[in-house]
C-alpha positions in Angstrom: 23.4 -10.4 -34.9 21.2 -12.1 -32.5 18.3 -12.7 -35.0 20.8 -14.1 -37.6 22.3 -16.3 -34.9 18.8 -17.7 -34.0 18.1 -18.3 -37.7 21.6 -20.1 -38.2 20.9 -22.2 -35.1 17.4 -23.2 -36.2 18.7 -24.1 -39.7 21.3 -26.5 -38.1 18.8 -28.0 -35.8 16.7 -29.2 -38.8 19.9 -30.3 -40.5 20.7 -32.4 -37.2 17.3 -33.8 -37.6 17.9 -34.8 -41.2 21.0 -36.9 -40.0 18.8 -39.1 -37.9 17.3 -40.8 -41.0 20.9 -41.4 -42.5 22.7 -44.6 -41.9 26.3 -44.7 -40.6 27.7 -45.4 -44.1 25.8 -42.5 -45.5 27.2 -40.1 -42.9 30.7 -41.4 -43.4 30.5 -40.7 -47.1 29.2 -37.1 -46.4 31.9 -36.5 -43.9 34.6 -37.6 -46.3 33.1 -35.5 -49.1 32.9 -32.4 -46.8 36.5 -32.8 -45.6 37.6 -32.9 -49.3 35.6 -29.9 -50.2 37.1 -28.0 -47.2 40.6 -29.0 -48.6 39.9 -27.6 -51.9 38.6 -24.4 -50.2 41.6 -24.0 -48.3 43.9 -24.6 -51.3 41.9 -21.9 -53.3 42.3 -19.4 -50.4 45.8 -19.9 -49.7 47.2 -17.5 -47.1 43.9 -15.4 -47.2 41.7 -15.7 -44.1 38.0 -16.7 -44.6 35.4 -14.1 -44.0 33.2 -15.2 -41.1 30.3 -13.1 -39.8 29.9 -12.6 -35.9 27.0 -15.0 -35.8 29.2 -17.5 -37.7 31.9 -17.1 -34.9 29.5 -17.4 -32.1 27.8 -20.6 -33.5 31.2 -22.4 -34.2 32.6 -21.4 -30.8 29.4 -22.6 -28.9 29.5 -25.9 -31.0 33.2 -26.7 -30.7 34.3 -25.4 -27.3 32.9 -28.4 -25.3 35.4 -30.6 -27.2 38.9 -31.1 -25.8 41.9 -29.4 -27.5 43.3 -32.9 -28.7 39.9 -33.6 -30.4 39.8 -30.2 -32.0 43.3 -30.8 -33.5 42.1 -33.9 -35.2 39.1 -32.2 -36.9 39.4 -30.5 -40.3 38.6 -26.9 -39.6 39.0 -23.9 -41.7 40.6 -22.1 -38.6 43.0 -23.5 -35.9 41.6 -24.7 -32.5 43.2 -21.8 -30.7 41.1 -19.4 -33.0 37.9 -21.2 -31.8 39.0 -20.9 -28.2 39.9 -17.2 -28.8 36.3 -16.5 -30.1 34.9 -18.2 -27.1 36.9 -16.0 -24.8 35.8 -12.8 -26.8 32.2 -13.9 -26.6 32.3 -14.3 -22.7 34.2 -11.0 -22.2 31.6 -9.1 -24.2 28.7 -10.7 -22.3 30.2 -9.6 -18.9 30.9 -6.3 -20.2 27.3 -5.7 -21.1 26.1 -6.9 -17.7 28.6 -4.6 -16.0 27.4 -1.5 -18.0 23.7 -2.3 -17.3 24.3 -2.9 -13.6 26.2 0.4 -13.3 29.2 1.0 -11.0 29.4 -0.1 -7.3 27.2 -2.5 -5.5 23.6 -3.4 -6.9 20.8 -1.4 -5.7 18.6 -2.9 -2.8 15.3 -4.2 -4.0 12.4 -1.7 -3.9 10.4 -4.3 -1.8 13.1 -4.4 0.8 13.3 -0.7 1.1 9.6 -0.5 1.7 9.8 -3.2 4.3 12.5 -1.4 6.2 10.6 1.9 6.1 7.3 0.1 7.2 9.1 -1.5 10.1 10.6 1.8 11.2 7.3 3.7 10.9 5.3 0.9 12.9 8.0 0.7 15.7 9.5 4.1 16.5 11.7 2.6 19.2 13.5 0.4 16.8 17.0 1.3 15.6 18.5 0.0 12.4 20.2 -3.0 14.3 16.9 -4.0 15.6 15.2 -3.6 12.2 18.1 -5.6 10.7 17.3 -8.5 13.3 13.8 -8.6 12.4 14.6 -8.8 8.7 16.9 -11.8 9.4 14.2 -13.6 11.2 11.9 -13.0 8.0 14.7 -14.5 5.8 15.6 -11.2 4.1 19.5 -11.1 3.8 20.6 -7.5 4.0 23.6 -5.9 5.9 23.0 -3.6 8.8 24.7 -0.7 7.0 22.2 -1.1 4.2 19.4 -0.7 6.6 21.0 2.4 8.0 21.4 3.9 4.6 17.9 3.2 3.7 16.7 5.0 6.8 19.1 8.0 6.3 18.3 8.4 2.7 14.5 8.6 3.5 15.0 11.1 6.2 13.9 8.8 9.2 15.4 10.0 12.3 17.3 7.7 14.8 15.4 5.5 17.1 15.8 7.8 20.2 14.4 10.9 18.3 11.4 8.6 17.1 10.6 6.8 20.4 8.6 9.6 21.9 4.9 8.9 21.1 3.1 12.0 19.9 -0.6 12.6 20.8 -1.6 12.1 17.1 0.3 8.8 17.0 -1.6 7.6 20.2 -5.0 8.6 18.7 -4.3 6.7 15.5 -2.9 3.5 17.2 -5.8 3.4 19.7 -8.6 4.7 17.4 -10.7 1.6 17.8 -10.8 2.0 21.5 -11.5 5.8 21.7 -14.6 7.6 22.1 -14.8 11.5 22.1 -17.5 13.7 23.7 -18.3 17.4 23.6 -21.1 20.0 24.3 -22.3 22.1 21.3 -24.3 25.3 22.1 -26.9 26.8 19.7 -29.7 29.3 20.1 -33.3 28.8 18.8 -35.4 31.5 17.3 -37.2 32.1 20.7 -33.9 33.1 22.2 -33.3 30.1 24.2 -29.9 28.5 24.4 -29.5 24.8 23.9 -26.9 22.5 24.7 -26.3 19.5 22.4 -24.3 16.5 23.8 -22.7 14.1 21.2 -20.0 11.4 20.9 -18.1 10.1 18.2 -16.2 6.8 17.7 -12.7 7.6 16.3 -12.2 4.4 14.1 -15.7 4.0 12.7 -16.6 7.8 12.8 -20.1 6.9 14.1 -21.8 9.8 15.8 -24.2 9.4 18.5 -26.2 12.4 19.7 -26.9 11.8 23.3 -29.5 14.6 23.7 -30.3 18.3 23.9 -31.4 20.5 26.7 -31.6 24.0 27.9 -30.4 23.0 31.5 -27.5 20.4 31.3 -27.7 19.4 34.9 -25.2 16.8 36.4 -28.3 14.4 36.6 -29.1 14.9 32.9 -25.5 14.3 31.9 -25.1 11.2 34.0 -28.1 9.8 32.6 -26.9 10.6 29.0 -23.6 8.7 29.7 -25.6 5.7 31.1 -27.7 5.7 27.8 -24.5 5.8 25.8 -23.1 2.8 27.7 -26.3 0.9 27.1 -26.3 1.8 23.4 -22.7 0.5 23.1 -23.6 -2.7 25.0 -26.5 -3.3 22.7 -24.3 -2.8 19.7 -21.5 -5.1 21.2 -19.0 -2.1 21.1 -18.6 -1.4 24.9 -15.9 -4.1 25.2 -13.7 -2.4 22.4 -13.9 1.1 24.0 -11.2 1.8 26.4 -10.8 5.7 26.4 -13.1 8.7 26.3 -11.9 12.1 25.6 -13.5 15.2 26.8 -12.7 18.8 27.9 -12.8 20.1 31.3 -16.4 21.7 31.1 -18.0 22.1 34.5 -21.2 20.5 33.1 -19.6 17.1 33.4 -20.1 15.7 37.0 -17.4 13.6 38.7 -19.9 10.7 38.8 -19.5 9.9 35.1 -15.9 9.1 35.6 -16.9 6.5 38.1 -19.6 5.1 35.8 -17.2 4.9 33.0 -14.6 3.3 35.2 -17.1 0.6 36.1 -17.3 -0.1 32.4 -13.5 -0.3 32.2 -13.2 3.0 30.3 -10.7 5.6 31.3 -11.6 9.2 31.0 -9.0 11.4 29.3 -9.2 15.2 29.8 -7.9 17.5 27.3 -5.5 20.3 28.2 -6.5 23.8 28.9 -7.1 25.7 25.6 -5.9 22.6 23.6 -8.8 21.7 21.3 -6.5 19.7 19.0 -6.4 17.0 21.7 -10.1 16.4 20.9 -9.6 17.3 17.2 -11.9 14.6 15.6 -14.8 15.7 17.9 -14.1 19.4 17.2 -14.1 18.7 13.4 -17.4 17.0 13.6 -18.8 20.1 15.6 -17.7 22.3 12.7 -19.4 20.1 10.2 -22.6 20.0 12.1 -22.6 23.8 12.3 -21.7 24.2 8.5 -24.2 21.6 7.2 -27.2 22.0 9.7 -27.2 24.6 12.3 -25.8 27.5 10.3 -28.4 26.6 7.5 -31.5 25.9 9.5 -33.9 28.0 11.5 -34.4 26.1 14.6 -37.8 27.0 16.4 -37.6 25.3 19.6 -36.1 22.3 21.5 -38.6 19.9 19.8 -37.5 21.1 16.3 -33.9 20.8 17.2 -34.2 17.3 18.3 -35.9 16.3 15.1 -33.3 18.0 13.1 -30.5 16.3 15.1 -32.0 13.0 14.5 -32.3 13.5 10.7 -28.8 14.7 10.5 -27.4 11.8 12.8 -29.0 9.3 10.2 -27.6 11.2 7.3 -24.1 11.3 8.8 -24.0 7.7 9.7 -25.8 6.3 6.9 -25.1 8.5 3.7 -22.3 11.0 4.3 -18.9 9.8 2.9 -15.6 10.2 4.7 -12.2 10.3 3.4 -10.7 8.4 6.5 -13.2 5.6 5.6 -12.2 5.5 1.8 -15.2 7.6 0.9 -17.6 5.3 2.7 -20.2 6.2 5.5 -19.8 5.0 8.9 -22.7 2.5 8.8 -22.7 1.9 5.1 -20.1 0.0 3.0 -18.7 1.6 -0.1 -20.5 0.3 -3.2 -18.7 -1.5 -5.9 -17.6 0.5 -9.0 -19.9 0.3 -12.0 -18.8 -0.9 -15.3 -19.1 1.5 -18.3 -22.3 -0.2 -19.5 -23.8 0.2 -16.1 -22.9 3.8 -16.0 -24.6 4.7 -19.3 -27.9 3.1 -17.8 -27.4 4.8 -14.4 -30.5 6.6 -13.2 -30.0 8.9 -10.0 -32.8 10.2 -7.8 -32.4 12.9 -5.2 -34.0 12.7 -1.7 -34.3 15.8 0.3 -34.1 15.9 4.2 -35.0 18.7 6.5 -36.9 20.6 3.7 -33.9 20.5 1.3 -31.1 21.3 3.7 -29.6 17.9 3.1 -29.4 16.1 -0.2 -29.0 12.5 -0.7 -28.5 10.6 -4.1 -29.4 7.1 -4.8 -29.7 4.8 -7.9 -33.1 3.9 -9.1 -33.5 0.0 -9.2 
């Protein structure tokens, strides 16, 4: 019906354009002729009603309804003015019925963008209740009822504010990742039977690893100098101002002096709990990666060989190895742009081996 109505409307638009070229006398003659023809048609039909299609009723009702009832009564029509008005009422009634059916019963559903914004505010502000979130939405110009905010949080399984206000250790690490360094010792044994201690640090946000040194005798003086070297390295890289916390365990190898050195650099030492390795989970995960990718696959001859291997692995880890937390980019290397299909067809890859083939790196050939 809609297509036929559009066709009918277009036909009459062109007919109206044709009237522009006619004089008033010609229009009056045509009107009188049409009125007389309509009289003949009504005389032939008698008491029979004319057959009108739905698009005819729609067009006539939309064309004649703007006129007043008095004007309609003066016009020569095939139907009465009341019939025209009834057609128009039926048309509006069907339109509202279709809108109600499409919308469904009850209040309209809240926009998806508003629901996402409510959940975002709740996730980023654990201490905010639904009233506080509603107030923030009002400041942003989002008009929504407090009960709607409460319903969104309940439907998504978000606990009330008092139960969400407690900051977990994992939440603290994520929120302060840019300001956190982690440090730990790793033990390994060379082929000569000598036990070596590796001291390394990792930045939580950038995942950059710094191997501070390796020694068979981790004395307090050696550890203190390693920490001083770390602070100088951070100062040269411009990152010492961002670091505010250093997480380490309660190993006796750490002297009390390093806490004072770090305090002078405005870095607070955070000690992990007893038998709680998850408090230093990122560092412990790197230790596992180091063992799986290097120490467990390499025969370390002596301390010199170990230092060489650690330098190679540190470069590989920071410059080439991808990380899921960094959107599969390396800590010191940005993720390359995706190639087009034509570029993939001409792609030539070359492998570069490190440490005698223990580590493989793949690069495009220019």
